[in-house]
All heavy atoms as an XYZ file, in Angstrom:
871
protein
N      25.794     23.501    -42.186
C      26.312     22.291    -41.701
C      25.547     22.006    -40.347
O      25.307     22.793    -39.514
C      27.824     22.295    -41.438
C      28.428     21.023    -41.016
S      30.168     21.227    -41.120
C      30.611     19.474    -40.751
N      25.018     20.759    -40.265
C      24.217     20.355    -39.020
C      25.185     19.925    -37.860
O      26.201     19.307    -38.098
C      23.410     19.118    -39.434
C      21.986     19.265    -39.069
C      21.250     18.079    -39.559
O      21.122     17.220    -38.708
O      20.668     18.043    -40.629
N      24.913     20.451    -36.667
C      25.680     20.119    -35.511
C      24.922     18.960    -34.782
O      23.807     19.059    -34.487
C      25.756     21.349    -34.583
C      26.655     21.125    -33.446
C      26.758     22.363    -32.507
O      26.642     23.446    -33.088
O      26.910     22.165    -31.327
N      25.681     17.996    -34.420
C      25.233     16.786    -33.722
C      25.382     17.118    -32.208
O      26.533     17.099    -31.692
C      25.877     15.509    -34.194
C      25.228     14.335    -33.573
O      24.311     14.410    -32.739
N      25.689     13.197    -33.990
N      24.328     17.268    -31.466
C      24.448     17.544    -29.969
C      24.492     16.347    -29.127
O      24.579     16.447    -27.905
C      23.306     18.411    -29.599
C      23.359     19.810    -30.185
O      24.417     20.337    -30.395
N      22.230     20.437    -30.416
N      24.346     15.156    -29.667
C      24.376     13.870    -28.927
C      25.849     13.633    -28.459
O      26.765     13.676    -29.170
C      23.984     12.680    -29.692
C      22.488     12.696    -30.205
C      22.237     11.459    -31.029
C      21.572     12.716    -29.031
N      25.977     13.449    -27.091
C      27.269     13.181    -26.507
C      27.789     11.827    -26.938
O      28.925     11.627    -27.281
C      27.174     13.271    -25.054
C      26.914     14.657    -24.570
C      26.795     14.579    -23.045
C      26.456     16.044    -22.541
N      27.469     16.558    -21.771
N      26.863     10.753    -26.909
C      27.227      9.461    -27.300
C      25.944      8.857    -27.813
O      24.976      8.527    -27.183
C      27.739      8.671    -25.940
C      28.153      7.306    -26.265
O      27.562      6.588    -27.089
N      29.083      6.789    -25.494
N      26.016      8.572    -29.145
C      24.836      8.175    -29.808
C      24.381      6.782    -29.370
O      23.174      6.494    -29.216
C      25.047      8.125    -31.379
C      23.773      7.790    -32.211
C      24.001      8.088    -33.643
C      22.757      7.789    -34.357
N      22.985      7.966    -35.883
N      25.265      5.870    -29.153
C      24.949      4.483    -28.717
C      24.242      4.611    -27.383
O      23.227      3.922    -27.126
C      26.200      3.638    -28.673
C      25.996      2.281    -28.152
C      27.282      1.568    -27.968
C      27.125      0.257    -27.238
N      28.308     -0.451    -26.932
N      24.804      5.371    -26.391
C      24.260      5.452    -25.060
C      22.809      6.106    -25.176
O      21.962      5.696    -24.506
C      25.173      6.258    -24.113
N      22.780      7.137    -26.001
C      21.446      7.755    -26.207
C      20.393      6.788    -26.657
O      19.241      6.756    -26.124
C      21.571      8.972    -27.216
C      20.267      9.570    -27.490
C      19.806     10.579    -26.574
C      19.481      9.316    -28.562
C      18.654     11.234    -26.822
C      18.364      9.912    -28.866
C      17.896     10.924    -28.031
N      20.706      5.993    -27.661
C      19.714      4.989    -28.189
C      19.441      3.913    -27.155
O      18.222      3.540    -26.950
C      20.349      4.335    -29.432
C      20.319      5.444    -30.590
C      19.426      3.096    -29.872
C      21.008      4.991    -31.815
N      20.422      3.392    -26.386
C      20.071      2.434    -25.381
C      19.168      2.966    -24.260
O      18.270      2.360    -23.876
C      21.520      1.863    -24.807
C      22.163      1.050    -25.908
C      21.224      1.087    -23.485
C      23.525      0.604    -25.505
N      19.561      4.149    -23.790
C      18.789      4.817    -22.710
C      17.374      5.046    -23.212
O      16.351      4.751    -22.483
C      19.373      6.107    -22.285
C      20.713      6.000    -21.524
C      21.243      7.402    -21.166
C      20.576      5.204    -20.317
N      17.163      5.604    -24.341
C      15.876      5.969    -24.846
C      15.055      4.694    -25.064
O      13.844      4.648    -24.603
C      15.914      6.735    -26.147
C      14.703      7.320    -26.739
C      14.173      8.339    -25.674
C      14.911      7.973    -27.988
N      15.572      3.701    -25.667
C      14.771      2.452    -25.960
C      14.450      1.654    -24.613
O      13.349      1.236    -24.498
C      15.532      1.523    -26.930
O      16.880      1.137    -26.463
N      15.426      1.591    -23.677
C      15.058      0.877    -22.505
C      14.037      1.645    -21.693
O      13.124      1.037    -21.162
C      16.374      0.796    -21.592
O      16.845      1.991    -21.176
N      14.096      2.947    -21.729
C      13.077      3.739    -20.916
C      11.669      3.784    -21.612
O      10.745      3.700    -20.921
C      13.562      5.193    -20.734
C      14.750      5.133    -19.715
C      15.582      6.452    -19.728
O      15.162      7.370    -20.456
N      16.536      6.454    -18.939
N      11.647      3.700    -22.934
C      10.348      3.462    -23.625
C       9.785      2.067    -23.282
O       8.585      1.995    -23.109
C      10.516      3.689    -25.111
C      10.785      5.123    -25.572
C      11.093      5.055    -27.114
C       9.612      5.942    -25.295
N      10.621      1.075    -23.210
C      10.095     -0.327    -22.814
C       9.530     -0.164    -21.441
O       8.391     -0.670    -21.107
C      11.245     -1.319    -22.953
C      10.967     -2.565    -22.346
C       9.860     -3.306    -23.258
C      12.216     -3.436    -22.167
N      10.314      0.361    -20.492
C       9.788      0.432    -19.084
C       8.481      1.248    -18.930
O       7.671      1.011    -18.188
C      10.844      0.825    -18.140
C      12.010     -0.113    -18.027
C      13.308      0.368    -18.073
C      11.787     -1.389    -17.959
C      14.350     -0.499    -18.014
C      12.804     -2.267    -17.910
C      14.171     -1.877    -17.849
N       8.376      2.339    -19.744
C       7.200      3.175    -19.789
C       5.969      2.415    -20.364
O       4.884      2.416    -19.837
C       7.404      4.395    -20.587
C       8.267      5.474    -19.834
C       8.488      6.635    -20.800
C       7.466      6.009    -18.601
N       6.309      1.522    -21.390
C       5.259      0.704    -21.903
C       4.773     -0.372    -20.873
O       3.616     -0.782    -20.930
C       5.677     -0.010    -23.238
C       5.697      0.945    -24.559
C       6.320      0.157    -25.651
C       4.283      1.290    -24.861
N       5.664     -0.856    -20.158
C       5.362     -1.794    -19.076
C       4.501     -1.194    -17.990
O       3.980     -1.965    -17.136
C       6.610     -2.450    -18.530
C       7.263     -3.402    -19.440
C       8.574     -3.897    -18.835
C       6.459     -4.548    -19.878
N       4.311      0.086    -17.925
C       3.395      0.728    -17.062
C       1.904      0.276    -17.362
O       1.083      0.293    -16.413
C       3.515      2.259    -17.058
C       4.720      2.810    -16.201
C       4.748      4.259    -16.484
C       4.510      2.500    -14.789
N       1.601      0.058    -18.568
C       0.303     -0.339    -18.970
C      -0.140     -1.695    -18.332
O      -1.196     -1.647    -17.575
C       0.167     -0.505    -20.544
C       0.340      0.869    -21.242
C       0.373      0.660    -22.735
C      -0.719      1.822    -20.908
N       0.642     -2.737    -18.340
C       0.185     -3.976    -17.591
C       0.313     -3.822    -16.110
O      -0.292     -4.423    -15.250
C       1.070     -5.054    -18.162
C       2.217     -4.423    -18.877
C       1.721     -3.112    -19.294
N       1.218     -2.788    -15.683
C       1.415     -2.577    -14.282
C       0.083     -2.144    -13.557
O      -0.216     -2.538    -12.506
C       2.453     -1.510    -13.985
C       2.515     -1.037    -12.634
C       3.120     -1.658    -11.628
C       1.875      0.093    -11.989
N       3.035     -1.017    -10.329
C       2.182      0.094    -10.624
C       1.020      1.096    -12.484
C       1.706      1.047     -9.787
C       0.585      2.014    -11.612
C       0.874      1.965    -10.278
N      -0.759     -1.305    -14.334
C      -2.008     -0.908    -13.824
C      -2.868     -2.047    -13.391
O      -3.494     -2.140    -12.382
C      -2.728     -0.018    -14.791
C      -2.266      1.465    -14.766
C      -1.482      1.872    -15.879
C      -2.464      2.228    -13.693
C      -1.095      3.256    -15.914
C      -1.968      3.606    -13.725
C      -1.281      3.997    -14.845
N      -2.982     -3.082    -14.296
C      -3.715     -4.272    -13.947
C      -3.103     -5.084    -12.887
O      -3.774     -5.493    -11.928
C      -3.772     -5.230    -15.211
C      -4.422     -6.514    -15.092
C      -5.885     -6.347    -14.735
C      -4.260     -7.426    -16.333
N      -1.749     -5.185    -12.884
C      -1.018     -5.895    -11.883
C      -1.223     -5.249    -10.520
O      -1.431     -5.955     -9.532
C       0.414     -6.035    -12.281
C       1.161     -7.100    -11.492
C       0.984     -8.382    -11.757
C       2.213     -6.638    -10.608
C       1.678     -9.420    -11.083
C       2.952     -7.692     -9.976
C       2.624     -9.076    -10.213
N      -1.101     -3.896    -10.420
C      -1.322     -3.176     -9.171
C      -2.704     -3.321     -8.735
O      -2.919     -3.458     -7.452
C      -0.895     -1.763     -9.394
N      -3.681     -3.324     -9.565
C      -5.061     -3.407     -9.143
C      -5.390     -4.716     -8.611
O      -6.139     -4.883     -7.653
N      -4.799     -5.816     -9.232
C      -4.991     -7.175     -8.681
C      -4.275     -7.526     -7.370
O      -4.626     -8.352     -6.717
C      -4.666     -8.242     -9.823
C      -5.608     -8.165    -11.028
C      -5.054     -9.182    -12.079
C      -7.032     -8.594    -10.686
N      -3.203     -6.722     -7.153
C      -2.348     -6.976     -6.004
C      -3.157     -6.730     -4.729
O      -2.755     -7.279     -3.706
C      -1.048     -6.131     -6.053
O      -1.428     -4.733     -5.901
N      -4.176     -5.997     -4.687
C      -5.032     -5.836     -3.515
C      -5.588     -7.105     -3.024
O      -6.055     -7.278     -1.958
C      -6.043     -4.687     -3.676
C      -5.374     -3.344     -3.920
C      -7.017     -5.016     -4.680
N      -5.731     -8.019     -3.963
C      -6.303     -9.323     -3.605
C      -5.485    -10.103     -2.617
O      -5.856    -11.148     -2.095
C      -6.572    -10.185     -4.887
C      -7.462     -9.558     -5.869
S      -9.046     -9.148     -5.141
C     -10.134    -10.013     -6.012
N      -4.156     -9.790     -2.529
C      -3.303    -10.414     -1.509
C      -3.861    -10.185     -0.114
O      -3.450    -10.914      0.829
C      -1.876     -9.805     -1.618
C      -1.210     -9.988     -2.886
S       0.531     -9.642     -2.893
C       0.412     -7.854     -2.586
N      -4.782     -9.211      0.075
C      -5.245     -8.948      1.490
C      -6.596     -9.603      1.737
O      -7.250     -9.273      2.662
C      -5.330     -7.470      1.637
C      -4.037     -6.777      1.549
C      -3.694     -6.030      0.422
C      -3.104     -6.923      2.569
C      -2.508     -5.401      0.357
C      -1.943     -6.276      2.508
C      -1.593     -5.525      1.408
N      -6.998    -10.584      0.884
C      -8.200    -11.332      1.088
C      -8.229    -12.156      2.375
O      -9.266    -12.336      3.011
C      -8.546    -12.241     -0.140
C      -9.085    -11.496     -1.297
O      -9.424    -10.331     -1.105
O      -9.300    -12.091     -2.394
N      -7.139    -12.815      2.716
C      -7.072    -13.563      3.936
C      -7.097    -12.792      5.205
O      -6.385    -11.806      5.250
C      -5.817    -14.408      3.836
O      -5.631    -15.100      2.674
C      -5.693    -15.369      5.001
N      -7.909    -13.092      6.133
C      -7.995    -12.310      7.409
C      -6.667    -12.294      7.994
O      -5.934    -13.320      8.140
C      -9.018    -13.025      8.234
C      -9.839    -13.830      7.261
C      -8.975    -14.167      6.110
N      -6.235    -11.117      8.435
C      -4.930    -10.949      9.103
C      -3.775    -10.638      8.151
O      -2.662    -10.343      8.577
N      -4.077    -10.697      6.833
C      -2.997    -10.447      5.873
C      -2.532     -9.001      5.841
O      -1.491     -8.699      5.360
C      -3.379    -10.944      4.458
O      -4.473    -10.255      4.016
N      -3.372     -8.145      6.287
C      -3.051     -6.779      6.301
C      -2.000     -6.382      7.365
O      -1.415     -5.361      7.378
C      -4.291     -5.823      6.509
C      -4.851     -5.941      7.864
C      -5.870     -7.152      8.039
O      -6.077     -7.888      7.121
O      -6.376     -7.326      9.154
N      -1.736     -7.328      8.298
C      -0.651     -7.085      9.227
C       0.625     -7.999      8.949
O       1.521     -8.009      9.656
C      -1.108     -7.485     10.580
C      -2.159     -6.563     11.197
C      -2.657     -6.864     12.509
N      -3.294     -8.237     12.652
C      -4.658     -8.487     12.454
N      -5.394     -7.548     11.999
N      -5.040     -9.709     12.505
N       0.540     -8.809      7.786
C       1.721     -9.636      7.473
C       2.742     -8.786      6.740
O       2.484     -8.124      5.808
C       1.137    -10.779      6.563
C       2.358    -11.704      6.150
O       3.165    -12.068      6.985
O       2.305    -12.169      5.054
N       3.969     -8.804      7.345
C       5.052     -8.016      6.787
C       5.454     -8.368      5.391
O       5.712     -7.463      4.577
C       6.297     -8.092      7.774
C       7.494     -7.347      7.197
C       5.899     -7.572      9.106
N       5.525     -9.627      5.104
C       5.773    -10.088      3.756
C       4.812     -9.624      2.678
O       5.207     -9.108      1.649
C       5.906    -11.571      3.645
O       6.900    -12.029      4.634
C       6.432    -12.080      2.329
N       3.563     -9.706      3.094
C       2.505     -9.278      2.089
C       2.537     -7.798      1.826
O       2.423     -7.294      0.796
C       1.080     -9.736      2.696
O       1.024    -11.217      2.900
C      -0.006     -9.375      1.720
N       2.718     -6.991      3.002
C       2.796     -5.593      2.923
C       3.985     -5.176      2.070
O       3.993     -4.261      1.157
C       2.888     -4.949      4.264
C       1.634     -5.044      5.034
C       1.844     -4.517      6.483
C       0.532     -4.092      4.382
N       5.114     -5.882      2.249
C       6.348     -5.544      1.479
C       6.224     -5.839      0.029
O       6.554     -4.977     -0.853
C       7.543     -6.469      1.982
O       7.755     -6.146      3.344
C       8.807     -6.206      1.240
N       5.575     -6.960     -0.322
C       5.314     -7.272     -1.750
C       4.356     -6.301     -2.309
O       4.598     -5.753     -3.470
C       4.778     -8.675     -1.902
C       5.861     -9.704     -1.545
C       4.295     -8.925     -3.312
C       5.388    -11.141     -1.482
N       3.310     -5.916     -1.609
C       2.350     -4.881     -2.114
C       3.006     -3.587     -2.457
O       2.733     -2.957     -3.403
C       1.236     -4.813     -1.130
C       0.172     -3.838     -1.487
C      -0.723     -4.098     -2.498
C      -0.045     -2.569     -0.762
C      -1.717     -3.149     -2.868
C      -0.962     -1.705     -1.120
C      -1.774     -1.992     -2.143
N       3.752     -3.094     -1.408
C       4.296     -1.726     -1.649
C       5.472     -1.730     -2.616
O       5.659     -0.782     -3.345
C       4.779     -1.139     -0.294
C       3.538     -0.660      0.567
C       3.283     -1.267      1.769
C       2.768      0.360      0.139
C       2.206     -0.812      2.520
C       1.701      0.758      0.803
C       1.407      0.132      2.026
N       6.051     -2.814     -2.806
C       7.094     -2.922     -3.900
C       6.404     -2.910     -5.236
O       6.979     -2.278     -6.117
C       7.893     -4.309     -3.751
O       8.466     -4.284     -2.394
C       8.986     -4.453     -4.832
N       5.249     -3.553     -5.397
C       4.588     -3.554     -6.677
C       4.160     -2.051     -6.940
O       4.202     -1.522     -8.042
C       3.344     -4.503     -6.627
C       3.787     -5.917     -6.664
C       2.385     -4.181     -7.834
C       2.715     -6.877     -6.325
N       3.596     -1.393     -5.859
C       3.182     -0.060     -6.108
C       4.287      0.944     -6.335
O       3.997      1.987     -6.945
C       2.417      0.441     -4.867
C       1.051     -0.191     -4.598
C       0.390      0.437     -3.360
C       0.140     -0.236     -5.802
N       5.504      0.502     -6.064
C       6.678      1.511     -6.188
C       7.214      1.406     -7.643
O       8.131      2.263     -7.933
C       7.684      1.150     -5.236
N       6.785      0.601     -8.541
C       7.291      0.465     -9.819
C       7.331      1.796    -10.586
O       8.318      2.239    -11.176
C       6.574     -0.548    -10.728
C       7.076     -0.666    -12.171
C       8.374     -1.192    -12.349
C       6.379     -0.190    -13.183
C       8.809     -1.197    -13.694
C       6.840     -0.237    -14.484
C       8.069     -0.733    -14.756
O       8.575     -0.901    -15.961
N       6.278      2.626    -10.633
C       6.333      3.902    -11.343
C       7.406      4.805    -10.744
O       8.031      5.570    -11.501
C       4.886      4.467    -11.233
C       4.058      3.346    -10.962
C       4.942      2.395    -10.283
N       7.509      4.764     -9.465
C       8.600      5.586     -8.834
C       9.921      5.107     -9.256
O      10.887      5.986     -9.575
C       8.454      5.548     -7.285
C       9.493      6.282     -6.559
C       9.396      7.822     -6.768
C       9.384      6.055     -5.040
N      10.178      3.760     -9.355
C      11.446      3.241     -9.813
C      11.777      3.626    -11.340
O      12.886      4.038    -11.631
N      10.715      3.784    -12.129
C      10.909      4.127    -13.522
C      11.249      5.608    -13.595
O      12.128      5.988    -14.298
C       9.528      3.913    -14.359
C       9.643      4.521    -15.734
C       9.323      2.287    -14.473
N      10.572      6.465    -12.737
C      10.868      7.909    -12.795
C      12.249      8.143    -12.279
O      12.989      8.934    -12.821
C       9.859      8.578    -11.851
N      12.674      7.470    -11.173
C      14.039      7.561    -10.666
C      15.102      7.134    -11.731
O      16.083      7.806    -11.895
C      14.250      6.927     -9.312
C      15.657      6.789     -8.977
C      13.345      7.483     -8.284
N      14.731      6.089    -12.405
C      15.596      5.569    -13.428
C      15.846      6.520    -14.559
O      16.939      6.831    -15.018
C      15.038      4.246    -13.998
O      15.717      3.852    -15.143
N      14.697      7.100    -15.074
C      14.806      8.091    -16.156
C      15.577      9.280    -15.680
O      16.498      9.715    -16.471
C      13.414      8.543    -16.610
C      12.710      7.232    -17.285
C      13.481      9.750    -17.494
C      11.253      7.516    -17.624
N      15.268      9.772    -14.582
C      15.976     11.045    -14.068
C      17.456     10.833    -13.819
O      18.283     11.575    -14.389
C      15.342     11.519    -12.794
C      15.823     12.802    -12.144
C      15.585     13.998    -13.053
C      15.300     12.982    -10.789
N      17.804      9.718    -13.146
C      19.206      9.543    -12.863
C      20.059      9.061    -14.038
O      21.194      9.582    -14.207
C      19.428      8.497    -11.662
O      18.800      7.324    -12.067
C      18.797      8.964    -10.430
N      19.449      8.350    -14.970
C      20.259      7.954    -16.129
C      20.521      9.176    -17.066
O      21.629      9.256    -17.581
C      19.491      6.845    -16.943
O      18.232      7.234    -17.410
N      19.540     10.084    -17.135
C      19.843     11.212    -18.030
C      20.819     12.191    -17.448
O      21.561     12.909    -18.035
C      18.496     11.888    -18.481
C      17.841     11.052    -19.542
C      16.711     10.361    -19.365
C      18.343     10.794    -20.872
N      16.373      9.721    -20.540
C      17.328      9.862    -21.459
C      19.399     11.043    -21.504
C      17.455      9.411    -22.728
C      19.598     10.576    -22.828
C      18.610      9.735    -23.452
N      20.736     12.323    -16.127
C      21.771     13.108    -15.417
C      23.202     12.544    -15.603
O      24.154     13.330    -15.953
C      21.434     13.250    -13.872
C      20.187     14.139    -13.671
C      22.634     13.733    -13.106
C      19.669     14.096    -12.305
N      23.303     11.215    -15.450
C      24.588     10.572    -15.631
C      25.024     10.713    -17.076
O      26.244     10.965    -17.391
C      24.513      9.107    -15.306
N      24.106     10.593    -18.037
C      24.342     10.810    -19.537
C      24.906     12.214    -19.707
O      25.842     12.534    -20.436
C      23.103     10.493    -20.334
C      23.364     10.780    -21.780
C      23.846      9.862    -22.643
C      22.855     12.000    -22.350
C      24.091     10.049    -24.037
C      23.150     12.255    -23.772
C      23.651     11.275    -24.523
O      23.838     11.482    -25.903
N      24.201     13.217    -19.202
C      24.566     14.673    -19.367
C      26.040     14.919    -18.783
O      26.708     15.743    -19.275
C      23.599     15.591    -18.676
N      26.413     14.084    -17.817
C      27.689     14.284    -17.166
C      28.814     13.303    -17.831
O      29.895     13.191    -17.287
C      27.709     13.925    -15.632
C      26.831     14.982    -14.936
C      26.797     14.749    -13.448
N      26.055     15.782    -12.817
C      25.600     15.740    -11.560
N      25.931     14.671    -10.829
N      24.952     16.715    -11.046
N      28.426     12.720    -18.963
C      29.310     11.808    -19.647
C      29.664     10.540    -18.867
O      30.748      9.979    -19.143
C      30.484     12.577    -20.291
O      30.078     13.540    -21.093
N      28.899     10.252    -17.878
C      29.136      8.955    -17.163
C      28.248      7.859    -17.749
O      27.148      7.512    -17.056
C      28.870      9.299    -15.676
C      29.832     10.397    -15.134
C      29.770     10.534    -13.626
N      30.246      9.308    -13.042
C      29.711      8.806    -11.922
N      28.724      9.404    -11.332
N      30.124      7.663    -11.372
N      28.574      7.236    -18.890
C      27.734      6.432    -19.579
C      27.512      5.080    -18.913
O      26.376      4.561    -18.961
C      28.233      6.211    -21.026
C      28.450      7.545    -21.752
C      29.734      7.946    -22.115
C      27.378      8.360    -21.955
C      29.920      9.156    -22.780
C      27.533      9.620    -22.581
C      28.805     10.063    -23.010
O      28.905     11.217    -23.571
N      28.504      4.545    -18.312
C      28.364      3.260    -17.546
C      27.326      3.487    -16.450
O      26.407      2.572    -16.186
C      29.699      2.822    -17.048
C      29.691      1.395    -16.576
C      31.014      0.837    -16.309
C      31.084     -0.584    -15.929
N      32.386     -1.111    -15.805
N      27.476      4.518    -15.667
C      26.495      4.851    -14.615
C      25.085      5.061    -15.162
O      24.102      4.660    -14.617
C      26.955      6.078    -13.903
N      24.987      5.603    -16.331
C      23.711      5.890    -16.988
C      23.080      4.502    -17.352
O      21.894      4.308    -17.182
C      23.897      6.683    -18.204
N      23.902      3.604    -17.780
C      23.310      2.254    -18.083
C      22.817      1.580    -16.824
O      21.774      0.934    -16.860
C      24.326      1.321    -18.783
C      24.888      1.817    -20.060
C      26.202      1.599    -20.523
C      24.055      2.374    -20.972
C      26.705      2.011    -21.747
C      24.464      2.799    -22.251
C      25.750      2.527    -22.580
O      26.280      2.995    -23.746
N      23.571      1.660    -15.781
C      23.088      1.029    -14.502
C      21.898      1.729    -14.002
O      20.932      1.040    -13.481
C      24.193      1.134    -13.398
C      25.316      0.068    -13.624
C      26.529      0.263    -14.171
C      25.212     -1.283    -13.278
N      27.188     -0.943    -14.201
C      26.420     -1.967    -13.624
C      24.244     -2.049    -12.653
C      26.683     -3.257    -13.430
C      24.434     -3.405    -12.487
C      25.707     -4.042    -12.761
N      21.839      2.951    -14.031
C      20.626      3.700    -13.650
C      19.354      3.399    -14.425
O      18.223      3.289    -13.979
C      20.869      5.230    -13.606
S      21.979      5.730    -12.285
N      19.605      3.172    -15.758
C      18.561      2.893    -16.608
C      17.969      1.513    -16.332
O      16.809      1.168    -16.727
C      19.037      3.004    -18.098
N      18.778      0.660    -15.710
C      18.313     -0.667    -15.363
C      17.550     -0.867    -14.111
O      17.148     -1.957    -13.709
N      17.371      0.257    -13.345
C      16.660      0.143    -12.022
C      15.282     -0.639    -12.213
O      15.020     -1.433    -11.323
C      16.533      1.565    -11.464
C      17.837      2.055    -11.055
C      15.498      1.597    -10.272
C      17.852      3.533    -10.588
N      14.462     -0.356    -13.224
C      13.206     -1.052    -13.173
C      13.310     -2.519    -13.437
O      12.334     -3.309    -13.183
C      12.507     -0.424    -14.460
C      13.066      0.973    -14.515
C      14.588      0.743    -14.130
N      14.475     -3.006    -13.763
C      14.652     -4.499    -13.826
C      14.509     -5.181    -12.532
O      14.216     -6.415    -12.428
C      16.063     -4.790    -14.428
C      16.228     -4.439    -15.917
C      17.650     -4.646    -16.345
C      15.259     -5.242    -16.796
N      14.640     -4.486    -11.488
C      14.364     -5.030    -10.070
C      12.918     -5.563     -9.878
O      12.591     -6.270     -9.120
C      14.758     -4.117     -8.947
C      16.242     -3.896     -8.799
C      16.863     -2.681     -9.128
C      16.987     -4.908     -8.413
C      18.128     -2.594     -8.954
C      18.413     -4.836     -8.202
C      18.975     -3.608     -8.545
N      12.017     -4.902    -10.775
C      10.626     -5.300    -10.808
C      10.366     -6.267    -11.943
O       9.634     -7.307    -11.741
C       9.682     -4.078    -10.922
C       9.590     -3.272     -9.708
C       8.669     -3.411     -8.703
C      10.468     -2.213     -9.296
N       8.877     -2.418     -7.757
C      10.013     -1.662     -8.146
C      11.558     -1.593     -9.955
C      10.522     -0.571     -7.489
C      12.167     -0.486     -9.288
C      11.635     -0.077     -8.091
N      10.901     -6.033    -13.042
C      10.621     -6.731    -14.282
C      11.146     -8.164    -14.255
O      10.396     -9.167    -14.636
C      11.150     -5.991    -15.535
C      10.919     -6.793    -16.798
C      10.460     -4.690    -15.704
N      12.355     -8.382    -13.791
C      12.953     -9.723    -13.713
C      12.259    -10.702    -12.838
O      11.913    -11.829    -13.294
C      14.498     -9.657    -13.502
C      15.157     -9.076    -14.687
C      15.046    -11.039    -13.132
C      16.602     -8.780    -14.463
N      11.929    -10.402    -11.621
C      11.189    -11.308    -10.714
C       9.852    -11.683    -11.310
O       9.405    -12.845    -11.264
C      11.089    -10.596     -9.405
C      12.176     -9.569     -9.384
C      12.391     -9.107    -10.852
N       9.147    -10.653    -11.851
C       7.792    -10.922    -12.452
C       7.908    -11.898    -13.586
O       7.158    -12.871    -13.763
C       7.083     -9.714    -12.811
C       6.713     -8.960    -11.453
C       5.805     -9.928    -13.620
C       6.163     -7.562    -11.673
N       8.947    -11.630    -14.469
C       9.119    -12.455    -15.713
C       9.560    -13.904    -15.278
O       8.977    -14.914    -15.891
C      10.188    -11.866    -16.614
N      10.395    -13.966    -14.215
C      10.733    -15.339    -13.784
C       9.504    -16.113    -13.189
O       9.378    -17.267    -13.406
C      11.901    -15.249    -12.762
C      13.276    -14.839    -13.274
C      14.214    -14.610    -12.174
C      13.782    -15.835    -14.309
N       8.678    -15.386    -12.472
C       7.528    -15.951    -11.803
C       6.562    -16.491    -12.937
O       6.069    -17.545    -12.901
C       6.811    -14.894    -10.961
C       5.503    -15.439    -10.374
C       5.450    -16.380     -9.371
C       4.330    -14.959    -10.867
C       4.216    -16.938     -8.909
C       3.174    -15.449    -10.430
C       3.084    -16.401     -9.451
N       6.266    -15.652    -13.966
C       5.393    -16.029    -15.075
C       5.990    -17.194    -15.845
O       5.268    -18.067    -16.228
C       5.097    -14.931    -15.956
C       4.110    -13.926    -15.458
C       3.267    -14.099    -14.390
C       3.884    -12.602    -15.969
N       2.493    -12.995    -14.161
C       2.777    -12.020    -15.081
C       4.370    -11.845    -16.920
C       2.281    -10.785    -15.300
C       3.875    -10.520    -17.166
C       2.859    -10.059    -16.327
N       7.349    -17.181    -16.107
C       8.010    -18.312    -16.669
C       7.830    -19.553    -15.885
O       7.541    -20.601    -16.562
N       8.016    -19.524    -14.691
C       7.865    -20.691    -13.838
C       6.451    -21.158    -13.784
O       6.191    -22.343    -13.916
C       8.312    -20.337    -12.359
C       8.062    -21.424    -11.358
C       8.834    -22.578    -11.441
C       6.930    -21.418    -10.538
C       8.690    -23.621    -10.526
C       6.718    -22.438     -9.611
C       7.493    -23.512     -9.599
O       7.278    -24.586     -8.720
N       5.447    -20.218    -13.718
C       4.020    -20.640    -13.786
C       3.667    -21.205    -15.118
O       2.864    -22.177    -15.160
C       3.149    -19.460    -13.594
N       4.220    -20.780    -16.151
C       3.815    -21.315    -17.471
C       4.455    -22.711    -17.784
O       3.859    -23.524    -18.364
C       4.319    -20.352    -18.576
C       3.454    -19.052    -18.734
C       4.144    -18.168    -19.728
C       2.059    -19.364    -19.091
N       5.706    -22.963    -17.107
C       6.330    -24.183    -17.388
C       5.957    -25.263    -16.392
O       6.363    -26.480    -16.576
C       7.834    -23.910    -17.358
C       8.383    -23.040    -18.548
C       9.879    -22.727    -18.350
C       8.106    -23.673    -19.860
N       5.314    -24.955    -15.314
C       4.989    -25.961    -14.341
C       3.668    -26.423    -14.417
O       2.771    -26.068    -15.229
C       5.280    -25.484    -12.930
O       4.593    -24.344    -12.682
């Protein structure tokens, strides 16, 4: 007889699929991160706090994905499924604003 080691199959599938999506989004992130250095074309922009904040926020996406994966699986292992869902959504802080920006750019 086979033993099922999954604590919660639904949570497992949701966590795994969301994290695979965010890992796949690392591919376009490389292009996006490379192009983000163009924000510093204007003289003096390297001292602009807003530009620096946006730049370092873009660069932090892989760290956000890594933290999301680590914390969501820790919460899953402790049977804290709601916390695991919230932790799995950490990369949305990067994905949603970019999606809204692209949507606005395409519709205007």
